[in-house]
VEXDREN-2710 file (C-alpha; in Angstrom, 1 decimal):
% VEXDREN-2710
k/r/px/py/pz
1/MET/100.2/104.5/93.4
2/LYS/97.8/103.4/96.0
3/THR/100.3/105.0/98.7
4/PHE/100.1/108.5/96.6
5/LEU/96.4/108.3/96.3
6/ARG/96.2/108.0/100.0
7/ILE/98.5/110.8/100.6
8/LEU/96.0/112.8/98.6
9/ASN/93.0/111.9/100.2
10/TYR/94.4/113.9/103.2
11/THR/93.3/116.9/101.4
12/PRO/89.4/118.0/101.9
13/ARG/87.4/118.2/98.4
14/ILE/90.7/116.8/96.8
15/GLY/88.1/115.4/93.9
16/SER/86.9/119.0/93.1
17/ARG/90.5/120.7/93.4
18/LEU/92.1/118.2/91.3
19/VAL/89.5/118.8/88.5
20/LEU/90.2/122.6/88.8
21/PHE/93.9/121.8/88.7
22/PHE/93.9/119.8/85.6
23/PHE/91.3/122.2/84.0
24/PHE/93.6/125.1/84.5
25/SER/96.6/123.1/83.7
26/ILE/95.2/122.1/80.4
27/LEU/94.0/125.4/79.5
28/GLY/97.6/126.7/80.3
29/ILE/99.0/124.1/78.1
30/ILE/96.9/124.5/75.2
31/PHE/97.4/128.2/75.1
32/GLY/100.9/127.8/75.5
33/ALA/101.1/125.2/72.6
34/PHE/99.1/127.8/70.3
35/ASN/101.8/130.1/71.2
36/ILE/104.3/127.7/69.4
37/VAL/101.9/126.6/66.4
38/LEU/101.5/130.5/65.4
39/VAL/105.2/130.3/64.6
40/ILE/104.2/128.4/61.5
41/PRO/102.0/130.9/59.9
42/MET/104.3/133.6/61.1
43/LEU/107.2/131.9/59.0
44/GLN/104.8/131.6/56.1
45/VAL/104.8/135.3/55.9
46/LEU/108.2/135.9/56.6
47/PHE/109.1/133.3/53.8
48/SER/106.4/134.7/51.6
49/ARG/105.3/131.2/50.8
50/ASN/101.9/130.7/49.3
51/ILE/100.7/134.1/50.5
52/ASN/98.8/134.8/47.2
53/ASP/96.8/131.7/47.3
54/PRO/93.1/132.2/47.3
55/VAL/91.1/132.4/50.6
56/PRO/89.8/129.1/51.6
57/PRO/86.2/128.7/52.7
58/LEU/85.1/129.0/56.0
59/PRO/84.6/125.1/56.9
60/ASP/81.5/123.7/58.6
61/PHE/81.5/123.4/62.2
62/HIS/82.5/120.2/63.9
63/LEU/84.5/118.9/66.5
64/SER/88.0/118.4/65.2
65/SER/91.3/119.8/65.0
66/ASP/90.8/120.3/61.2
67/TYR/87.9/122.4/61.8
68/VAL/90.1/124.7/63.9
69/VAL/92.9/124.7/61.3
70/GLY/90.5/125.6/58.7
71/VAL/88.9/128.6/60.5
72/PHE/92.4/129.8/61.3
73/ASN/93.7/129.7/57.6
74/HIS/90.4/131.1/56.4
75/TYR/90.9/134.4/58.5
76/PHE/94.4/134.6/58.2
77/ARG/94.4/134.4/54.3
78/LEU/91.8/136.9/54.5
79/ILE/93.6/139.3/56.6
80/ILE/96.6/138.9/54.1
81/GLN/94.7/139.5/51.0
82/GLU/92.7/142.3/52.5
83/ASN/95.6/144.2/54.5
84/GLY/98.7/142.8/53.1
85/PRO/101.4/140.7/54.9
86/LEU/102.7/143.3/57.4
87/ASN/99.2/143.3/59.1
88/ALA/98.9/139.6/58.7
89/LEU/102.3/139.2/60.8
90/LEU/100.8/142.0/63.4
91/PHE/97.6/139.7/63.7
92/VAL/99.8/136.7/64.3
93/CYS/102.0/138.5/66.9
94/GLY/98.9/139.8/68.7
95/LEU/97.6/136.5/68.7
96/ILE/101.0/135.0/70.1
97/VAL/101.0/137.8/73.2
98/LEU/97.3/136.8/73.8
99/CYS/98.0/133.3/74.2
100/VAL/101.0/133.8/76.4
101/VAL/98.9/136.2/78.7
102/LEU/96.4/133.3/78.8
103/ALA/98.9/130.6/79.2
104/ASN/100.5/132.3/82.4
105/ALA/97.1/133.4/83.7
106/PHE/95.8/129.7/84.0
107/ARG/99.4/128.6/84.9
108/PHE/99.1/130.8/88.0
109/LEU/95.7/129.3/88.9
110/GLU/97.1/126.0/88.5
111/ARG/99.8/126.7/91.2
112/VAL/97.2/128.5/93.5
113/MET/95.0/125.0/93.6
114/ALA/98.3/122.9/93.9
115/THR/99.3/125.1/97.0
116/LYS/95.8/124.7/98.5
117/ILE/96.2/120.8/98.2
118/ARG/99.9/120.9/99.7
119/VAL/99.0/123.0/102.5
120/ASP/95.9/121.5/103.5
121/LEU/97.6/117.8/103.1
122/VAL/100.5/118.7/105.3
123/ARG/98.6/120.1/108.2
124/ASN/96.0/117.0/108.2
125/ILE/98.9/114.4/107.9
126/ARG/100.7/115.8/110.7
127/LEU/97.6/115.7/112.7
128/ASP/96.9/112.3/111.8
129/ILE/100.3/111.1/112.9
130/PHE/100.0/112.9/116.4
131/ASN/96.5/111.9/116.9
132/ASN/97.4/108.3/116.4
133/VAL/100.7/108.4/118.4
134/SER/99.0/110.0/121.3
135/ARG/96.7/107.1/121.5
136/LEU/99.3/104.6/121.5
137/HIS/100.2/102.6/124.8
138/ILE/103.2/103.3/126.8
139/GLY/105.0/100.3/125.6
140/PHE/105.2/101.5/122.2
141/PHE/107.3/104.6/123.4
142/ASN/109.7/102.3/125.0
143/ASN/110.3/100.0/121.8
144/GLU/110.4/103.1/119.5
145/ARG/113.3/106.0/119.1
146/LYS/111.8/109.4/120.0
147/GLY/114.2/111.1/117.5
148/ASP/112.9/108.7/114.9
149/LEU/109.2/109.7/115.6
150/ILE/110.0/113.5/115.4
151/SER/111.7/112.8/112.3
152/ARG/108.6/111.1/110.8
153/PHE/106.7/114.5/111.9
154/THR/109.2/116.9/110.2
155/ASN/111.5/115.1/107.6
156/ASP/109.1/112.7/106.2
157/VAL/106.2/114.8/106.0
158/GLN/108.5/117.4/104.4
159/GLU/109.6/114.7/101.7
160/VAL/106.0/113.9/101.2
161/GLU/105.2/117.9/100.8
162/MET/107.7/118.0/98.0
163/ALA/106.4/114.5/96.3
164/VAL/102.9/116.1/96.3
165/MET/104.3/119.3/94.6
166/ASN/106.5/117.1/91.9
167/SER/103.9/114.7/91.2
168/LEU/101.1/117.1/90.6
169/LYS/103.5/119.3/88.6
170/ALA/105.6/116.6/86.8
171/VAL/103.7/113.3/87.1
172/LEU/100.0/114.3/86.6
173/LYS/100.5/117.7/84.6
174/GLU/103.6/117.1/82.4
175/PRO/102.1/113.9/80.6
176/ILE/99.0/116.0/79.4
177/THR/101.6/118.5/78.3
178/ILE/103.3/115.6/76.4
179/VAL/99.9/114.3/75.1
180/VAL/98.6/117.8/73.9
181/TYR/102.0/118.4/72.3
182/PHE/101.9/114.9/70.5
183/VAL/98.5/115.5/69.2
184/MET/99.8/118.6/67.4
185/LEU/102.4/117.0/66.1
186/PHE/100.3/114.5/64.4
187/ILE/98.1/117.3/62.7
188/ILE/101.3/118.6/61.7
189/SER/102.9/115.4/60.2
190/ALA/101.6/112.0/61.4
191/LYS/104.5/110.4/59.4
192/LEU/107.5/112.4/61.3
193/THR/105.5/111.8/64.7
194/LEU/105.4/108.1/64.3
195/PHE/109.1/108.0/63.5
196/THR/109.5/110.0/67.0
197/LEU/107.3/107.7/69.0
198/ILE/109.7/104.8/67.7
199/VAL/112.9/106.3/69.0
200/LEU/111.4/107.9/72.3
201/PRO/111.0/104.6/74.5
202/VAL/114.9/104.7/74.5
203/ILE/114.9/107.5/77.0
204/GLY/112.4/105.7/79.3
205/GLY/114.2/102.6/79.4
206/ALA/117.6/104.1/80.0
207/LEU/115.8/105.9/83.1
208/ALA/113.9/103.1/84.4
209/GLU/116.7/101.1/86.2
210/ILE/117.9/104.6/87.8
211/ILE/114.4/105.4/89.2
212/LYS/114.3/101.7/90.5
213/ARG/117.1/102.1/92.6
214/LEU/116.2/105.0/94.1
215/LYS/113.3/103.9/96.4
216/ARG/115.1/101.4/98.7
217/GLN/117.9/103.9/99.1
218/ALA/115.3/106.8/99.9
219/LYS/113.9/104.8/102.8
220/GLN/117.6/104.2/104.1
221/SER/118.0/107.8/104.1
222/GLN/114.9/108.7/106.0
223/GLU/115.6/106.0/108.7
224/SER/119.4/107.2/109.1
225/LEU/118.0/110.8/109.6
226/GLY/115.7/109.4/112.3
227/ARG/118.6/108.2/114.1
228/ILE/120.4/111.4/113.8
229/VAL/117.5/113.3/115.3
230/ASN/117.6/110.8/118.1
231/ILE/121.0/111.1/118.9
232/LEU/120.4/115.0/119.0
233/ASP/117.5/114.6/121.2
234/GLU/119.2/112.3/123.8
235/THR/122.5/114.3/124.1
236/PHE/120.9/117.7/124.4
237/GLY/118.4/115.9/127.0
238/GLY/121.4/114.5/128.9
239/MET/123.9/117.2/128.4
240/ARG/124.8/116.9/132.3
241/VAL/125.4/113.0/132.2
242/VAL/127.7/113.7/129.0
243/LYS/129.6/116.2/130.6
244/ALA/129.7/114.6/133.8
245/PHE/131.2/111.1/132.2
246/ASN/133.5/112.8/130.0
247/ALA/131.4/111.2/127.4
248/ARG/131.7/113.7/124.6
249/GLY/134.1/111.6/122.5
250/PHE/131.7/108.7/122.5
251/ILE/128.7/110.6/121.5
252/VAL/130.8/112.6/119.0
253/ARG/131.9/109.2/117.4
254/LYS/128.5/108.0/117.6
255/MET/127.1/111.1/115.5
256/GLU/130.2/110.9/113.0
257/GLU/129.5/107.1/112.3
258/GLU/125.7/108.0/111.6
259/SER/126.4/111.0/109.6
260/ASP/128.8/109.2/107.6
261/TYR/126.2/106.5/106.6
262/TYR/123.7/109.3/105.9
263/ARG/126.3/110.9/103.6
264/LYS/127.0/107.6/102.1
265/VAL/123.7/107.0/101.1
266/ASN/122.5/110.3/100.0
267/LYS/125.7/110.7/97.9
268/SER/124.5/107.7/96.1
269/MET/121.3/108.7/95.8
270/SER/122.2/112.2/94.5
271/TYR/124.6/110.4/91.9
272/LYS/121.6/108.4/90.4
273/ASN/119.5/111.7/90.5
274/GLU/121.8/113.8/89.0
275/LEU/122.6/111.1/86.2
276/ALA/118.8/110.9/85.1
277/SER/119.0/114.5/83.7
278/PRO/122.2/114.3/81.6
279/VAL/121.5/110.7/80.3
280/SER/117.6/111.8/79.2
281/GLU/119.3/115.3/77.8
282/ALA/121.9/113.3/75.7
283/LEU/119.5/110.9/74.6
284/GLY/117.1/113.6/73.6
285/VAL/119.6/115.3/71.5
286/MET/120.4/112.2/69.5
287/ILE/116.7/111.9/69.0
288/VAL/116.3/115.4/67.9
289/ALA/119.2/114.9/65.2
290/GLY/117.4/111.8/64.2
291/ILE/114.2/113.5/63.6
292/ILE/115.9/116.5/61.8
293/PHE/117.7/113.9/59.3
294/PHE/114.3/112.2/58.7
295/GLY/112.4/115.5/58.6
296/GLY/114.9/117.3/56.5
297/ASN/114.6/114.3/54.1
298/MET/110.9/114.6/53.7
299/VAL/111.6/118.5/53.2
300/LEU/114.3/118.0/50.4
301/SER/112.5/114.8/48.7
302/ALA/111.3/115.6/45.2
303/ASP/107.4/115.4/46.3
304/SER/108.4/117.8/49.2
305/SER/105.8/116.3/51.5
306/LEU/106.8/118.6/54.5
307/ALA/107.2/122.8/54.2
308/PRO/110.1/124.1/55.6
309/GLU/108.2/126.3/58.1
310/THR/106.0/123.6/59.1
311/PHE/109.0/121.3/59.7
312/LEU/110.5/124.2/61.8
313/GLY/107.2/124.4/63.6
314/PHE/107.3/120.7/64.3
315/LEU/110.9/120.8/65.7
316/ALA/110.1/124.1/68.1
317/ILE/106.9/121.8/69.4
318/PHE/109.0/118.7/69.8
319/SER/111.8/120.9/71.5
320/MET/109.0/121.8/74.2
321/ILE/108.5/118.2/74.8
322/ILE/111.8/117.6/76.0
323/GLN/111.9/119.7/79.2
324/PRO/108.3/118.1/80.3
325/ALA/109.8/114.8/79.7
326/LYS/112.8/115.6/82.1
327/ALA/110.5/117.0/84.7
328/PHE/108.4/113.9/84.6
329/SER/111.3/111.5/85.0
330/ASN/112.7/114.2/88.1
331/GLY/109.2/114.0/89.5
332/ILE/109.1/110.2/89.3
333/THR/112.3/110.4/91.2
334/ALA/111.1/112.5/94.0
335/LEU/107.7/110.7/94.2
336/GLN/110.0/107.6/95.0
337/LYS/111.5/109.5/97.9
338/GLY/108.1/110.7/99.1
339/THR/106.7/107.2/98.7
340/ALA/109.3/105.8/101.0
341/SER/108.7/108.4/103.4
342/ALA/104.7/108.3/103.1
343/ASN/105.3/104.3/103.8
344/ARG/107.0/105.2/107.1
345/ILE/104.5/107.8/108.2
346/PHE/101.4/105.1/107.4
347/ALA/103.2/102.5/109.2
348/THR/102.9/104.9/112.4
349/ILE/99.4/106.0/111.6
350/ASP/98.3/102.3/111.1
351/THR/99.9/101.1/114.1
352/VAL/96.6/99.8/116.1
353/PRO/96.5/101.0/119.9
354/VAL/97.0/98.0/122.1
355/ILE/95.1/99.6/124.8
356/GLN/91.5/100.5/123.7
357/SER/88.2/101.2/125.1
358/PRO/85.8/98.1/124.2
359/PRO/82.6/98.0/122.3
360/ASN/79.9/99.2/124.5
361/ALA/82.4/100.2/127.2
362/ILE/81.1/101.0/130.6
363/VAL/81.5/104.4/131.8
364/LEU/83.1/104.4/134.9
365/GLU/81.4/107.7/136.7
366/ARG/82.5/107.1/140.2
367/PHE/84.9/104.7/142.0
368/GLN/82.6/103.0/144.8
369/SER/84.2/99.8/146.4
370/LYS/87.6/98.6/145.8
371/ILE/90.3/97.6/143.3
372/GLU/91.1/93.9/142.7
373/PHE/94.1/92.0/141.3
374/VAL/92.7/88.5/140.6
375/ASN/95.8/85.9/139.5
376/VAL/97.6/88.9/137.6
377/SER/100.7/88.0/135.7
378/PHE/102.5/90.2/133.2
379/ALA/105.7/90.0/130.9
380/TYR/107.1/93.0/128.9
381/HIS/108.2/90.1/126.4
382/SER/108.9/86.6/127.3
383/GLU/109.7/86.6/130.9
384/LEU/107.1/87.2/133.6
385/VAL/107.9/90.3/135.5
386/LEU/104.6/90.1/137.9
387/LYS/103.5/86.3/138.8
388/ASN/100.0/85.3/140.2
389/ILE/99.2/88.8/141.9
390/ASN/96.4/88.4/144.1
391/LEU/95.6/91.9/146.2
392/THR/92.4/93.9/147.1
393/ILE/92.4/97.5/148.0
394/PRO/89.4/98.8/149.8
395/LYS/88.3/102.2/148.9
396/GLY/89.8/104.8/151.3
397/LYS/92.7/102.8/152.2
398/MET/96.2/103.4/151.7
399/VAL/98.3/100.4/150.4
400/ALA/102.1/100.7/150.1
401/LEU/104.3/98.5/147.8
402/VAL/108.0/98.0/148.9
403/GLY/110.5/95.7/148.0
404/PRO/114.0/95.5/146.4
405/SER/114.3/97.5/142.9
406/GLY/113.1/95.6/139.7
407/GLY/110.9/93.6/141.9
408/GLY/107.8/94.9/139.7
409/LYS/106.3/97.6/141.8
410/SER/105.7/100.2/139.3
411/THR/104.8/97.6/136.7
412/LEU/101.9/96.6/139.2
413/ALA/100.9/100.0/139.5
414/ASP/100.9/100.8/135.7
415/LEU/98.3/98.1/135.3
416/VAL/95.8/100.4/137.2
417/PRO/95.5/103.2/134.7
418/ARG/96.0/100.6/132.1
419/PHE/99.3/101.6/130.7
420/TYR/99.4/98.1/130.2
421/ASP/97.2/95.3/130.4
422/PRO/97.9/91.8/132.4
423/THR/99.5/88.9/130.2
424/GLU/97.2/86.6/132.2
425/GLY/94.4/87.5/135.0
426/GLU/92.5/90.7/135.4
427/VAL/92.5/94.0/137.5
428/ARG/89.2/95.0/138.5
429/ILE/87.6/98.1/139.8
430/ASP/84.0/97.8/141.6
431/GLY/83.8/94.1/140.4
432/HIS/84.4/94.9/136.6
433/ALA/87.7/94.2/134.6
434/LEU/89.2/97.3/133.6
435/THR/89.2/95.9/130.0
436/ARG/85.5/96.7/130.2
437/TYR/85.6/100.5/131.0
438/ASP/85.9/103.3/128.6
439/VAL/89.7/104.3/128.9
440/ALA/89.2/107.9/129.3
441/SER/86.7/107.4/132.3
442/LEU/88.8/105.3/134.0
443/ARG/91.8/107.7/134.0
444/ASN/89.6/110.3/135.2
445/GLN/89.2/108.7/138.5
446/LEU/93.2/108.5/138.9
447/GLY/95.6/110.8/139.9
448/ILE/99.5/110.1/139.4
449/VAL/102.5/111.5/140.7
450/THR/105.8/110.1/139.9
451/GLN/109.5/110.1/141.0
452/GLU/110.2/112.3/137.8
453/SER/108.1/115.3/137.6
454/ILE/106.9/115.6/134.1
455/LEU/106.4/119.5/133.4
456/PHE/106.0/121.3/130.3
457/ASN/107.7/124.6/128.8
458/ASP/105.0/126.6/130.0
459/THR/103.4/128.9/132.8
460/VAL/103.0/127.5/136.4
461/PHE/99.1/128.1/135.9
462/ASN/99.1/126.1/132.9
463/ASN/101.1/123.2/134.3
464/ILE/98.8/123.0/137.4
465/SER/95.8/123.1/135.3
466/PHE/97.1/120.7/132.8
467/GLY/94.1/118.6/131.6
468/ALA/91.8/120.7/133.4
469/PRO/91.0/123.5/130.7
470/ASN/87.9/125.1/133.1
471/ALA/90.1/125.5/136.0
472/THR/89.9/129.0/137.6
473/GLU/92.4/130.8/139.1
474/GLN/90.9/130.3/142.6
475/ASP/91.2/126.4/141.7
476/VAL/94.7/126.6/141.0
477/ILE/95.6/128.6/144.1
478/ALA/93.8/126.4/146.1
479/ALA/95.5/123.4/144.6
480/ALA/98.9/125.0/145.2
481/LYS/98.2/125.8/148.7
482/VAL/97.4/122.0/149.5
483/ALA/100.8/120.9/147.8
484/ASN/102.9/123.6/149.5
485/ALA/103.5/125.3/146.6
486/HIS/101.7/128.6/146.7
487/ASP/104.6/130.5/148.9
488/PHE/107.3/129.8/146.3
489/ILE/105.1/130.6/143.4
490/LEU/104.4/134.0/144.7
491/GLN/108.0/134.7/145.1
492/ALA/108.5/134.3/141.3
493/LYS/108.7/137.3/139.4
494/GLU/105.5/136.7/137.2
495/GLY/103.8/134.4/140.1
496/TYR/101.5/131.8/138.4
497/GLN/102.1/133.3/134.8
498/THR/105.9/132.4/135.2
499/PHE/107.3/130.2/132.5
500/ILE/109.2/127.4/134.2
501/GLY/111.7/126.3/131.2
502/GLU/111.8/123.0/129.5
503/ARG/110.7/120.4/132.1
504/GLY/110.6/122.8/134.7
505/SER/114.4/123.5/134.3
506/LYS/114.1/127.0/136.2
507/LEU/112.5/125.3/139.4
508/SER/114.3/122.9/142.0
509/GLY/113.3/119.3/142.4
510/GLY/111.5/120.0/145.3
511/GLN/109.5/122.6/143.6
512/ARG/108.8/120.7/140.5
513/GLN/107.5/117.9/142.7
514/ARG/104.9/120.1/144.4
515/LEU/103.8/121.4/141.1
516/SER/103.0/118.0/140.0
517/ILE/101.1/117.5/143.2
518/ALA/98.9/120.4/142.9
519/ARG/98.1/119.2/139.3
520/ALA/96.8/115.8/141.0
521/VAL/95.0/117.9/143.6
522/LEU/93.3/120.0/141.1
523/LYS/92.2/116.9/139.4
524/ASN/90.8/115.8/142.7
525/PRO/90.6/111.9/142.2
526/PRO/89.3/109.2/144.2
527/ILE/92.3/106.9/143.3
528/LEU/96.0/108.2/143.8
529/ILE/99.0/106.6/142.7
530/LEU/102.4/107.8/144.2
531/ASP/105.5/106.4/142.7
532/GLU/108.4/107.0/144.7
533/ALA/107.5/110.6/144.7
534/THR/110.2/111.7/147.5
535/SER/112.8/109.6/146.7
536/ALA/114.9/111.9/144.7
537/LEU/114.5/114.9/147.1
538/ASP/116.7/116.2/149.9
539/THR/115.6/116.0/153.5
540/GLU/114.0/119.7/153.8
541/SER/112.2/119.3/150.1
542/GLU/111.0/115.9/151.1
543/LYS/109.4/117.1/154.1
544/LEU/107.5/119.9/152.3
545/VAL/106.5/117.4/149.6
546/GLN/105.6/114.6/152.2
547/GLU/103.2/117.2/153.8
548/ALA/101.8/118.1/150.5
549/LEU/101.3/114.2/149.7
550/PHE/99.4/113.7/153.1
551/ASN/97.2/116.5/152.2
552/LEU/96.5/114.8/148.8
553/MET/96.0/111.3/150.3
554/LYS/93.1/112.2/152.9
555/ASN/90.0/110.4/152.0
556/ARG/91.3/108.9/149.0
557/THR/92.3/105.4/148.0
558/SER/96.0/105.5/147.5
559/ILE/98.8/103.1/146.1
560/VAL/102.3/104.2/147.2
561/ILE/105.3/102.9/146.0
562/ALA/107.9/103.8/148.5
563/HIS/111.7/103.3/148.5
564/ARG/111.9/105.0/152.1
565/LEU/110.2/102.9/154.3
566/SER/109.6/105.6/157.0
567/THR/107.4/107.1/154.6
568/ILE/104.6/104.5/154.5
569/GLN/104.6/103.3/158.3
570/HIS/101.4/104.8/158.5
571/ALA/99.9/102.5/155.6
572/ASP/96.8/100.3/155.9
573/GLU/98.7/97.5/154.4
574/ILE/102.2/96.9/153.5
575/VAL/102.7/94.5/150.4
576/VAL/106.4/93.3/150.0
577/ILE/107.1/92.3/146.4
578/GLN/110.2/90.3/145.3
579/ASP/110.9/89.0/142.0
580/GLY/107.4/89.6/140.6
581/GLU/105.5/88.1/143.6
582/ILE/104.2/89.1/146.9
583/VAL/106.3/87.6/149.6
584/GLU/104.8/89.6/152.7
585/ARG/101.9/91.8/153.5
586/GLY/100.6/93.4/156.8
587/THR/101.1/96.7/158.6
588/HIS/104.2/98.1/159.4
589/VAL/104.2/96.5/163.4
590/GLU/102.9/93.1/161.7
591/LEU/106.0/92.8/159.6
592/THR/108.9/94.2/161.6
593/GLU/107.9/91.8/164.0
594/LYS/108.6/88.9/161.2
595/ASN/112.3/88.4/160.4
596/GLY/111.4/88.4/156.5
597/VAL/112.3/90.7/153.6
598/TYR/110.7/93.9/155.0
599/ARG/112.6/93.6/158.4
600/LYS/115.7/93.2/156.4
601/LEU/115.0/96.1/154.4
602/SER/113.9/98.3/157.3
603/ASP/117.0/97.3/159.3
604/PHE/119.2/98.2/156.5
605/GLN/117.9/101.6/156.1
606/ASN/118.0/102.2/159.8
607/HIS/121.6/101.2/159.5
608/ASP/122.3/103.5/156.8
609/ASN/120.6/106.4/158.8
END
């Protein structure tokens, strides 16, 4: 119940909306019930029972069902005596039509209110998931399946949406319907209604076990669906590799295994779900048969404590209870599935970002002096990736990080924008630990260009101006010129308004990289991080991109991770990192004179060339 209430809180003005929902529901139920109750006087006229009885006096006003019944009987008998049975029958038929019209009008208003609750809830819960996920640190996305996260946005939210609709109608409204009908049954015959209440719990007991088993399987179903979405995302995104390695059979088997599991879980859920309806219906018929026997005995008894038309009205009202009872059981089933999905959603929403701005954070308005790594160690899990790093990067200098793959170069650079925080030690800017700064203001001082160009399925203009909504056309063109991208952009059919496809698929590798550089140029950051920005390019593209990078690095503090040592020979300092430790440092000339790691890397690359 706590989960369900939390879901409803995503709808604005939920209190007033629920009040209106229940108000319209109750009026719809009452007028719908009157429609059935009016069958009793209609049957009295048709069976010609007691139509010549004297008109009962109009009762004094008081808040009770007896007053309503007394007023109706007064006017009904009056119409019979003054206008005859046929006009009395016409009067009852008119009331039935009026009740039907009013009942349906209020049901429409009830559904309008439910729709408002549903659409606002879905919008707000999706935005809350996205807002929280976008705040989480990079490590979260390394540990989570992307497909599973997407599944929470789509399938889980859809299950919650269905659960809300079913719960509003079945779990919240139908009990009111049942209560109203039972009140009327008590008015008609308290003795027969008490008998009904004794046998009804049989249905609830039979369904309880079925519903209990559904919650666990609902969670398994949603988790499996998330894995299926993940397989689809990885396959479609890596189709080149799948084709190149003839791995289609492996991927198909993987999809078959997960689809078989999903089929198995959902088949079991469906069986249990479908079992609830026939079980409740069969038990309902048994109960109705018992009521007919017990009530028929009251009608046929010597004292005839129950009139035939009243008994028929009782059965008509009781038959209307069966459908709400079935809807209530089905609604509970849907609510269990929705609760399982909601728990998965809230597990994501409640994940606390590891990287956050501290209270009273310092706003880094301008980078002034230096970046420092002070006794920095870092581990993704238990094994240290960086070990006791001490490094100072003065403002305006270019420091290159080189060394064997897996040595910790990229990890060291990722500590500067606080993609991660050190396990031990501190990274400082201008004498303050990064953990003391406002994260947004820190990242405003940084520009990052990686080996993989991260572009979006949008126009060239919007990709360059990404994160700079106030950028003008002149600003974007100037940045593209610095990045050596202006010429190839103009050659495109739509120029700067050309759509580049998913992840820039319509562009070459060099063109994608130059757009990434143009984005960094437009941001104009004082600190620049280049993570093997040219290693995946051919010679011609590398030349253009390298020239663009030199333009970008002018008068900036640069941290350059390089695989090709020829691109960083002019660095102010080269830091060689091996197995998470700084093993050498110095200029290109100083390091080549030593017979160390850098010299061996340089000789190896020269030999290959």
